[in-house]
C-alpha angles and dihedrals in degrees: 000000000000113000117237127202131195117262122234125213138184115263112163138016117188141149091073121110096168138343126221095232097094144018121268133227131217131188100187095272111030127048119209109202139171118251105182103277094357138064117228126206114209130191096220096196095051095033089229129140105232101184146347121222103216130162113203116243094012112121106169118115120249108250106173138016133193133176121227125227085236110086118263096001119124131176114217123190124205138203092249090064095257126130121206128195112217130196106215091197095057097024091229139124112254097184143357119213116194114186110110121087094206136030122311108246103173137030133181136172124209120244093272095042090238097116133043127199119199127189125196147187087261085072094240128124119211125195113208130198102228095192095049091035092226138117114257102194144323121242119210128188112094117097100206142033113316108239105183139007130192132174108228116216128179113252119249090003109152111234110251132187092232101060137029115242099220100047096140125074126197120203135178128195146184089258089078093250132121112201132194114207129195104220092195092063094023094229138120108256097182137017120195129191091221101178141000089244136034115317098232101174144012139180137175120222115245091251090059093231105107137042120205120200130188128199138203090253093061101260124139115196128189123217131193120225114219102212091183091062091042092057095046094045124206103356129159118232126217091281094056096252125127110249113248118235099199123044130191112243111172147307123269112227113234127194092233134038100219127122111296099231100174139016120187139175121207105246093228111003123074096253133121119192123199126186113199099142131064095244108019138065119203115220120206122195118217109228123230126243091257094052091051089050090051091050090048090051091052091049090050093050089053092048091052092051088050089054091051092053090053087060091085096061098036144035118281094247093053090050093049088051093050093049091050089049091049093050089049090053090050091053092053095044098071092148128203084232086065089057095053118055122180104252112175140325120240109214114201126206093241140003112317116232097182141332138206137190117242101249097197113072117244122218095195099079132014115246136042131304120233114193115205126194112201131210089228093073096264140106132217138186119207127194116225106203120224116259117273128213095234115087095204095070114076113207117243132191117236127206111243107173137006136181113202109122100083094065146034122258093220138025121314101245104174140018133190135174130220117243092258094049089235098111132044123197117204123181135189139166102309104003147059119201135190121210132194103228094205096055097019087226120148107244103179137014117194128177115241139159127262098315117209105164136009142183137182109244122227111294093028091248095106134043126202117212123195112209138203091248092060099257128129111215122204114204128189106220099199094060094024090231135137106245099177143015113196118194089216103159141014091230141028118322101225100179143017131187137172114225113248091249087058091232100107141040119208125203131192122198145183088247086079092250132121110202133194125212128189120212120246117192110204120192117201120193099198103122099343139348106290125176119208128180125221133181122236116197110232111160141006128205113204113212131194095240140019112300111232099175142009129197138176120213110243091242087061095236106105138041121205123202125187115210136201091252088072097252130111117222118204123202139179104260097216099050098017088226114158115258113166141358119212113203130167107093115109094210131033119295106245098190143356140182136196122220124249092254089051091234103108130048117193120197129189126197148188086253085078090245130118119207128199115207133185112237095214099065104001094245120156110241097187140345112212127193092226109168140022089234134026117314108238109185137005129190137173122233112244116273096359142077092243114111142184129229131187129191147181087264088081092247132128112205135195120204140182108231095200098049096029090229129144104236102185140358116209121191124185110115117094096206138038112299113232104175137046134183128181126205116257089224094046091247103121145352127227126209132190123200148189088255087071093244128123114209130197118210112194129202107245128204089241113112121229128209119198096220093053091045088056093048092051092051092050089048091053092048089049096050093044088050092052093048091046093049092051091048097053110119094235089053107063115181087205090057098123101063134355111097088196094055092076115114090230093069123086091230124049141164121274109242133147125163116218130168089263093057092045091053090046090054089049092050090053091049090050091049093050094048089049095048093042092054091049094049091046093051091049093047092051090051091049091050093051088046091053091048098046126075124262093263097045089047093053089056096048115103120219113243114264115268121246108268092231094054093042089053093052090036091224137140115244094255092050093051093052087049093052092050090051095046092053090062110097113250094241092055098042098091094048091047091052088051088063093060114102114229095261090058090046089057089048092049090050089061090056091047087057091051093048093047089050092052093041093239115163093330093185090059092045090053094044092051094042096051090045093053093045091052094046098042097034099125093049096045089050095045097056132052094217093094099049095082091050097042098050096060088038093057091051095048095044096048090050091051094046090049089053090049090046091054091047092050091045092052093049092048092052089048090051092049089052094050088050092052091048094050087051093050091047089051093051091048091050093053087046091054099042098047127037092244132136116240097253092055089049093050089050093052091049092050090048090054093058096052121089117231112234133173110218118211113200117214 
């Protein structure tokens, strides 16, 4: 009989406030921050997590985020090159776009939120149609990672039906170039060498007059946008040169010369923020027109005084001329630097990963909110005060809100569970946290030193922490206080364990000593009965080398100690007499565990191996190459010979210690895993990692068979291999046909094969085969009926229907349409690329039937035009298609004309409704206030206009 195991699955991930893989967004109340593969939404005022955007089965990290002008829509880019559109109201994915080969590094929506541009490490820019959920085209030209993308729209340009407002795209890259693309022709119209080093950031001011770029050398440059040239396009001037659309203006002086990682304009207030230092953000204020005039007047005054001083050396006329010339120069020299004045510096408590201005205005406090996401797993909001008239007061940013308690600042180094599995303790460099495992809420946060190991003490009221400095710290959990600090060792305490009889604590240290401590429970009756626990040193066992791990056997007879010389020494715990030495590892043993029946000991080492030994004679039962990197922790599951291992290769693995088989591999962490804790009731396992997250993996009721598990792994490798082969740049699926699909061109088609698109293509092929067979069978039957006489025909039975079609009660062509409609819009083109040409011919026949019946004409048109574009050469080369295409043209034109008439009718009706509402609005104003009609119309027109202050430079 085949042995079955129980499957484990991920249930919860907590301890993470924000990860440093992506930028963050803030709207004045809610913060949208990356948390490895998820996006978390925090209420900054309350410090509560409101929601988690998680897609089941998706494991890639979030690398970029962008908010759409349309409400509740966000674009999130991932490390696997995919982009997902999320709806924050329903916490669901609207669409998934696959086109990039490497991680997405830049995202931008156009002014209407109808198009999305994404840039990646693969140096490509892809423009997506958000409404149609399809890739429009791919732009090639940059030679390194894309750092920022912005759509460029003309200011105060009325939206017209003839042209798109945002037809220009601005991109920067690590290849030092800034490029301007015309999206209507899909070509680069201007390439600028923006900096001598990588261009790391870019932003456009709200007035659409200036572009600011920042480099990795700490330089910020300002560029002027020539809107006249933009509107004219590529036009030669009198000298025969093409007019430039972006002109260099000046550099902006910064207080530090570090990498400019982000530049951001406030959407409505006159502020510019620049981050060019790890921990601080410089905020510049944009001066008003009046302030600039005053500054100009002061300059003129100084220039005149300068002219007067020259009188002594020159004639009066010459001096007057010089002064006039100086005044003229001052007039012309209204610099961009005059516009931007350094206002204040926001200093954060740790390294800043990204920042954002609060877009919604807050009434609670005057000023502007600046949200900061820190690399230390924390969030902060600062208030920038409004400028004051007095020159004495220097403005300072004040911290309003911060979220830092639900997570550690540094790596989670050690985990331990209470006896009832209700409470989890996690410790890092600087803090010890207690978590309720049912709600995953952080119950307590206590300051501690650099924690290396930890254990709950008997009774679960106290916890012992071993630190890097050699101390053992005892904490009382009820009062969250440090009750005792024991100077236990002169070097790092690597391991702590309580003896199974709960009388003694053993500690192993890098000072080559194993020490034994007895528990003393003191009861003090000052105010109330209060129990405290202290440690009393009883014995010391001196070793030949540094002690990395100590372990008691569950029967309480033996003590095992792992040493730096890669051996494990086993002693009788009562007399401390030497019993066995286990040698065989090439590098030191980092952890070990003994099974509940005290028969097996399992050791894991930095040599990537796990060894299983018998405790009777010290014989090695099996050596397993367990992980790709060092194996950090190993623990047996209670009352079994199954054990868990974690490693620096980010994997958690489940093993059978009797059959030496790997039962299950669990991946979820994005960095090396330091800590492991197994439930005392064998219900779950908890892991802690360098990525600062703590994850719970629960035992499910689903059975697991090793053969099936291996087959699934091989299938996954095979599918990924096919998709990767098809996506190689030298093998283009669109090779037969599209001239623009060649990698040499600037614009190309957006294609990327994934296992999803391959399966979708297979589903279409299966549906076509099924429908073709059904139609052929019925055609043959009808032919026989037509040939036979009336008596014979009455006795002939029609062929049996296909069970699938009978179950759905569908005609063959309706079934094919149903299959095609179920494929997501974003994956449709890639799925159609999988079809061989004979299946394309078959699909064309069904397109004709659908057009004839008027079914989903928009989808029919989209499929037809794509197939004609891809297979153009083959269709033209043979005459087979002519008979199918001619009736298809007739039927499709007829259906499209019908659709066009319906749309035209609806459009006219909507325009009529708009005119009627405007007329009613005018009449309402006219009735409410004693105005004449012209005044009312003027007031309405005034309400539509946006008020702007223009600053002439």
